[in-house]
C-alpha positions in Angstrom: -0.1 0.0 0.0 1.2 3.6 -0.7 2.0 5.7 2.2 -0.6 8.6 2.3 1.1 12.0 2.6 -0.6 14.9 4.4 -1.3 17.6 1.7 -0.3 21.1 2.6 -1.7 23.8 0.3 1.1 26.2 -0.5 -0.4 27.9 -3.6 -3.4 27.0 -5.9 -3.2 28.3 -9.4 -5.7 28.7 -12.2 -5.4 26.1 -14.9 -3.0 27.1 -17.7 -5.8 27.3 -20.3 -7.2 30.4 -18.4 -4.1 32.2 -19.3 -4.5 31.6 -23.0 -5.4 34.7 -25.1 -8.4 32.8 -26.5 -10.3 33.5 -23.3 -11.3 31.9 -19.9 -11.7 28.2 -19.7 -12.2 25.7 -16.7 -10.5 22.9 -18.5 -7.2 21.7 -16.9 -4.2 21.6 -19.2 -2.9 18.3 -20.5 0.7 17.3 -20.2 2.9 15.3 -22.5 6.4 14.6 -21.1 8.8 13.3 -23.8 12.1 11.9 -22.5 14.8 11.0 -24.9 17.4 8.4 -23.8 21.0 9.4 -24.0 20.4 12.4 -26.2 23.0 15.1 -25.9 22.2 18.9 -25.7 24.4 19.4 -28.7 22.5 16.8 -30.8 19.4 19.0 -31.2 19.3 21.8 -33.8 17.6 24.4 -31.7 20.5 24.1 -29.1 23.3 23.6 -31.8 22.6 25.1 -35.2 25.8 23.3 -36.4 24.6 19.7 -35.4 25.0 17.0 -38.0 21.7 15.7 -37.1 18.2 16.8 -38.2 15.5 17.5 -35.6 12.8 19.7 -37.3 9.9 18.7 -35.0 11.9 19.1 -31.8 13.2 22.6 -33.1 9.6 23.5 -34.0 8.5 22.7 -30.5 11.3 25.1 -29.2 9.9 27.9 -31.5 6.4 27.5 -29.9 7.7 27.3 -26.3 10.6 28.1 -24.0 14.2 26.7 -24.4 16.0 26.2 -21.1 19.7 26.8 -21.9 20.8 25.5 -18.5 18.5 22.4 -18.0 20.0 19.5 -16.0 19.4 15.9 -15.3 19.8 14.9 -11.7 22.4 12.3 -12.7 24.8 11.5 -15.6 23.1 8.1 -16.1 19.4 7.1 -16.6 17.6 5.5 -13.7 18.4 8.1 -11.1 17.1 10.9 -13.4 14.0 9.0 -14.2 13.4 8.6 -10.4 14.1 12.3 -9.8 11.3 13.1 -12.3 8.8 10.8 -10.8 9.5 11.9 -7.2 10.7 15.5 -7.2 13.7 14.3 -5.0 17.4 14.0 -5.5 18.4 10.3 -6.2 20.1 9.6 -2.9 16.8 10.2 -1.1 15.1 7.3 -2.9 18.1 5.1 -3.1 18.8 4.8 -6.8 22.0 6.4 -7.6 23.1 4.4 -10.6 21.4 2.7 -13.5 19.7 -0.5 -12.4 21.5 -2.8 -11.7 25.0 -1.0 -12.1 27.5 -2.3 -9.6 31.0 -1.9 -11.2 33.9 -1.7 -8.7 37.3 0.1 -8.8 39.6 1.4 -6.3 36.4 1.9 -4.3 33.4 -0.4 -3.9 30.3 1.4 -5.0 27.6 2.5 -2.6 24.5 0.2 -2.5 22.1 0.9 -5.3 18.3 0.0 -5.0 16.8 -2.1 -7.7 13.4 -0.3 -7.7 11.6 2.9 -6.9 10.0 2.5 -3.5 6.2 2.2 -3.6 6.1 4.7 -0.5 6.9 7.4 -3.0 3.9 9.3 -4.4 4.9 9.9 -8.0 3.8 12.8 -10.2 1.7 10.3 -12.1 -0.2 9.4 -8.9 -0.5 13.1 -7.9 -2.0 14.0 -11.2 -4.3 10.9 -11.3 -5.6 11.9 -7.8 -6.3 15.3 -9.3 -8.5 13.9 -12.0 -6.0 13.2 -14.8 -5.9 10.2 -17.0 -2.3 8.7 -17.2 -0.3 7.0 -20.0 2.9 5.2 -20.2 4.9 3.6 -23.0 8.5 3.0 -23.2 11.5 2.7 -20.9 10.8 2.6 -17.2 14.1 1.4 -15.8 12.9 1.8 -12.1 12.0 -1.6 -11.2 10.3 -4.7 -12.6 7.7 -7.1 -11.4 5.6 -5.4 -8.7 7.4 -2.2 -9.1 6.5 -1.5 -12.7 4.8 1.7 -13.9 1.4 0.4 -13.1 2.2 0.4 -9.5 3.3 4.0 -9.6 0.3 5.9 -11.1 0.2 4.6 -14.6 -2.3 2.1 -16.0 -2.1 -1.4 -14.5 -2.6 -3.0 -17.9 1.0 -2.7 -19.0 3.4 -5.5 -20.1 6.8 -5.9 -21.4 5.7 -6.1 -25.0 5.4 -9.9 -25.1 2.4 -10.3 -22.9 4.5 -10.6 -19.8 4.8 -8.6 -16.6 8.3 -8.9 -15.6 10.8 -6.8 -17.6 12.5 -4.1 -15.5 12.9 -1.6 -18.2 10.4 -1.7 -21.0 6.6 -1.4 -20.8 3.8 -0.9 -23.2 0.0 -0.7 -23.1 -1.5 -4.1 -23.9 -2.7 -4.0 -27.6 -4.0 -6.4 -30.1 -2.2 -4.4 -33.0 0.8 -6.0 -34.5 4.2 -4.9 -33.3 6.2 -3.0 -36.0 9.0 -5.0 -37.5 12.3 -4.8 -35.6 14.3 -3.9 -38.6 12.2 -0.8 -39.2 11.6 0.1 -35.6 14.6 -1.3 -33.7 14.0 1.1 -30.7 10.3 0.7 -30.6 10.0 4.4 -31.5 7.1 3.9 -33.8 5.3 1.6 -31.4 5.5 4.3 -28.7 4.2 7.0 -31.0 1.4 4.7 -32.2 0.2 4.0 -28.6 0.4 7.7 -27.7 -1.6 8.8 -30.7 -4.2 6.2 -29.9 -4.4 7.4 -26.2 -4.6 11.1 -27.3 -7.5 10.4 -29.6 -9.4 8.4 -26.9 -8.9 11.1 -24.2 -9.4 14.4 -25.9 -12.2 15.3 -23.5 -10.5 14.5 -20.3 -7.2 16.1 -19.0 -4.3 13.7 -19.3 -0.6 13.1 -18.4 1.2 11.0 -21.0 4.7 10.1 -20.2 6.7 8.9 -23.3 10.2 7.8 -22.3 11.6 6.8 -25.7 14.4 4.2 -26.0 16.2 6.2 -28.7 19.0 7.2 -29.0 20.5 4.7 -26.6 22.9 2.0 -27.9 22.8 -0.4 -29.7 22.1 2.0 -32.6 19.6 1.0 -35.2 17.3 2.7 -37.6 15.5 2.2 -41.1 18.0 1.4 -43.8 16.8 4.2 -46.0 17.4 6.8 -43.4 20.9 5.4 -42.7 21.6 5.6 -46.4 20.5 9.3 -46.4 23.0 10.2 -43.6 25.8 8.1 -45.1 25.5 10.4 -48.1 25.5 13.5 -45.9 28.5 12.1 -43.8 30.7 12.2 -47.0 31.0 16.0 -46.5 31.1 16.0 -42.7 34.3 16.3 -40.7 36.4 13.1 -40.4 36.7 11.5 -37.0 38.6 13.3 -34.4 39.3 12.3 -30.9 40.4 13.8 -27.5 41.1 12.2 -24.1 39.1 12.1 -20.9 41.3 10.3 -18.3 41.7 6.7 -19.7 38.9 7.2 -22.2 39.0 8.7 -25.8 36.2 11.1 -26.5 34.6 11.9 -29.8 35.1 15.4 -31.0 32.9 15.4 -34.1 29.3 14.5 -35.2 29.2 12.3 -38.2 27.6 8.9 -37.4 24.9 8.0 -39.9 23.2 5.3 -37.9 22.9 7.6 -34.8 21.6 10.4 -37.0 19.0 8.1 -38.6 17.8 6.8 -35.2 17.4 10.4 -34.1 15.5 11.3 -37.2 13.1 8.5 -36.4 12.6 9.8 -32.8 12.0 13.3 -34.2 9.4 12.1 -36.7 7.7 10.2 -34.0 7.5 13.3 -31.8 6.0 15.1 -34.8 3.3 12.5 -35.0 2.4 12.9 -31.4 2.2 16.7 -31.8 0.1 16.2 -34.8 -2.4 14.3 -32.8 -2.7 17.2 -30.4 -3.5 19.4 -33.3 -5.9 17.1 -35.0 -7.9 16.8 -31.7 -7.8 20.7 -31.0 -5.6 20.1 -28.0 -2.5 22.2 -29.0 -3.4 25.2 -27.1 -4.3 23.4 -23.9 -1.5 21.0 -23.6 1.9 21.5 -22.0 4.7 19.7 -23.9 8.0 19.0 -22.1 11.0 17.6 -24.0 14.1 16.5 -22.2 16.9 13.8 -22.1 17.7 11.6 -19.1 21.5 12.3 -19.3 24.1 13.6 -21.7 25.2 12.1 -25.1 27.5 9.1 -25.2 30.9 10.3 -26.2 33.4 8.4 -24.2 32.6 4.7 -24.7 30.3 2.1 -26.2 30.8 3.1 -29.8 31.3 6.9 -29.1 28.3 7.7 -31.4 28.1 11.5 -30.8 30.1 14.5 -29.6 28.9 17.1 -27.0 31.3 19.8 -27.8 31.7 22.4 -26.6 30.4 20.6 -23.6 33.0 18.4 -21.8 32.8 14.6 -21.7 29.4 13.0 -21.8 27.2 10.3 -20.3 28.6 8.9 -17.0 30.6 12.0 -16.3 29.9 14.9 -14.0 30.9 17.5 -16.6 28.4 19.5 -18.6 28.5 17.0 -21.3 27.1 14.3 -18.9 24.3 16.3 -17.2 23.3 19.4 -19.2 20.1 18.4 -21.4 18.1 19.8 -24.3 15.1 21.0 -22.1 12.1 22.6 -23.9 8.7 23.4 -22.4 5.9 24.5 -24.7 3.1 26.0 -22.5 0.8 28.0 -24.7 -0.6 31.2 -23.2 2.2 31.1 -20.6 5.5 30.9 -22.1 6.3 33.2 -24.9 6.9 31.4 -28.3 10.6 31.1 -29.1 11.8 32.3 -25.7 14.7 31.2 -23.7 15.5 30.9 -20.0 19.0 30.9 -18.5 18.0 30.1 -14.9 19.5 26.6 -14.1 16.7 24.1 -13.5 17.0 20.3 -12.8 14.8 17.2 -13.2 13.5 17.4 -9.6 11.7 20.6 -10.6 9.2 19.2 -12.9 6.9 17.7 -10.1 5.9 21.0 -8.4 5.9 22.9 -11.8 3.3 20.4 -13.2 1.2 20.6 -10.0 1.2 24.3 -10.1 0.2 24.4 -13.8 -2.6 21.9 -13.1 -4.0 24.0 -10.4 -3.4 21.2 -7.9 -2.0 21.5 -4.3 1.7 21.3 -3.9 3.1 18.4 -1.9 6.2 19.7 -0.3 6.9 16.6 1.7 7.1 14.7 -1.5 8.9 17.0 -4.0 11.4 18.0 -1.3 14.1 19.1 -3.8 11.9 20.5 -6.6 11.5 24.2 -7.3 8.7 25.2 -9.6 9.8 27.1 -12.6 6.4 28.5 -13.4 7.8 32.1 -12.8 10.4 31.5 -15.4 7.8 30.2 -17.8 6.1 33.6 -17.3 9.2 35.3 -18.3 10.2 36.4 -14.7 13.9 36.5 -14.1 13.7 35.1 -10.6 16.6 32.8 -9.7 16.1 29.3 -8.6 17.0 30.2 -5.1 19.1 27.2 -4.0 22.0 25.3 -5.4 22.0 22.1 -7.6 23.6 18.9 -6.4 24.7 15.6 -7.8 25.8 12.4 -6.1 27.2 9.5 -8.2 29.1 7.0 -5.8 29.7 4.6 -8.6 31.9 3.8 -11.6 30.3 4.6 -14.8 30.5 2.2 -17.8 31.6 5.2 -19.7 34.7 5.8 -17.7 33.5 8.3 -15.0 34.5 7.6 -11.4 32.6 8.2 -8.0 32.0 11.9 -7.6 29.8 14.7 -6.1 28.9 18.1 -7.5 27.4 21.3 -6.5 26.4 24.1 -8.8 25.8 27.3 -7.0 25.3 30.5 -9.1 28.0 30.6 -11.7 30.3 28.2 -9.8 30.5 24.5 -10.2 32.6 22.3 -7.7 33.4 18.6 -8.5 34.7 16.3 -5.8 36.3 12.9 -6.9 35.7 10.4 -4.1 38.7 8.2 -4.8 41.2 10.8 -3.6 39.4 13.9 -2.7 40.5 15.9 -5.7 38.4 19.0 -6.1 37.7 20.9 -9.4 36.3 24.3 -9.7 34.7 26.0 -12.7 33.0 29.2 -13.6 30.4 27.8 -16.0 29.3 31.0 -17.9 32.9 31.9 -18.5 34.2 28.3 -19.1 31.4 26.3 -20.6 33.9 23.6 -21.6 35.2 23.3 -18.0 38.9 23.7 -19.3 40.3 25.8 -16.5 40.2 24.4 -13.0 40.3 27.4 -10.6 40.5 25.4 -7.4 44.0 26.7 -6.6 43.2 30.3 -7.3 39.8 30.4 -5.5 40.5 28.5 -2.2 37.8 30.4 -0.4 35.1 29.5 -2.9 36.2 25.9 -2.9 35.9 25.7 1.0 32.5 27.4 0.7 31.0 25.1 -1.9 32.6 21.9 -0.4 31.1 22.6 2.9 27.7 23.1 1.3 28.2 19.8 -0.7 29.2 17.8 2.5 26.1 19.3 4.4 23.8 18.4 1.6 25.1 14.8 1.5 24.3 14.5 5.2 20.9 16.0 4.8 19.7 13.6 2.1 21.4 10.5 3.7 23.8 10.0 0.7 25.6 6.6 0.9 29.2 6.7 0.0 31.6 4.4 -1.6 34.1 2.4 0.5 37.7 1.2 0.1 37.8 -2.0 -2.1 40.1 -4.6 -0.5 40.3 -6.5 -3.8 41.7 -3.6 -5.7 45.3 -4.4 -6.8 45.7 -1.5 -9.2 44.5 -1.2 -12.7 41.4 -3.4 -12.4 40.0 -4.8 -9.1 39.9 -8.5 -9.0 36.2 -8.6 -8.6 35.4 -6.1 -11.3 32.2 -6.8 -13.2 32.0 -6.8 -17.0 30.1 -3.9 -18.5 26.5 -4.4 -17.9 23.5 -3.6 -20.2 21.8 -0.4 -19.1 
């Protein structure tokens, strides 16, 4: 049974549609939350006009809404970020600080990592459902299987893993008698997710809904329709040749030119266009808030190195901007000015209170402990977030990153490497590529930020890695092979 939280009314806002120039309405806004998998900020045209890839539908969404130029995931890998969206909490609070079931060891033994999101958490889906919303899910969950599947966390109970079975910890879809698209044409189930979402929108146009679409693209293994791959092979002929840099022991890709990756991203963009088209067809565009984001940075340092995040440093699995800065877009008709931008840092914990406010529902401060509503920013106000951003990753990433903690406070970002206590300090607006470590020239700022980071870890009950007695230098004797994510 779910633990019932006492509801404290902080603020009750009118529904978003009332703010629309078309006139007053009592209908609550719909929500569509589109989450890409491993998509880098620099992969998307509206964030990087020089990108090799083509994303016209995502770019069109940005033209109709607000683009957040400092939008962050709560972790550099997937499961913790997904949990932060669902709970409004930083990952250490709900015990998932790595992808499930990540557990690689190195010089340190990683901290324990839960294999599911606790049922005691009241997810944003549950909160909206209790507020009268229909909910929908199709795609990658990665927050627990069996009894911890999406149907136990506010989404429809009639979900399976695509084969009529209730057991896969990652992928879930509505039960359907429609044929599944051919794998060679839809290797990441992108079309299937879009098909199910369009069907749901058509059937729920008269009731407020929350549709969560966590796509599998553009995660490895890479795959796409062959005609799209051929298109980008032709385009790659005039693209820059491969170029590489170094991030610790890992080479890092410095150019974008991968035809398969580009084709997979185009399939994702086209699917998003179909979902947006269903809104328009049903007359729901002006009363639907659409959120687009990725769960972590682009994959640039391992596992095929399919993309580059430059000018951002590193990528998935790393605490640098390339690992945690995301392509965040919010289209909120009647509230956010079309084509606007917001430079206020926001993080994935912030969606929970933001959606509740936009829905005109009571906030749940005991649940979304770390979330800060960015409704003021959507209105065009320049109000700062008001408190620092934090990250805690007490693990070894498959992509080369080592255990670390991070604080972003104003313009400053401090990284602590847990293996040896090394500290790195960057002024992000002045050094977006995190090339100049200012720790030795700003010792007072280092002490200030480190004290805040340590205090935050204590507050959230963050578990730390411990010395690994089996480590003999190089690789630990009990190191696990790279695991599927």
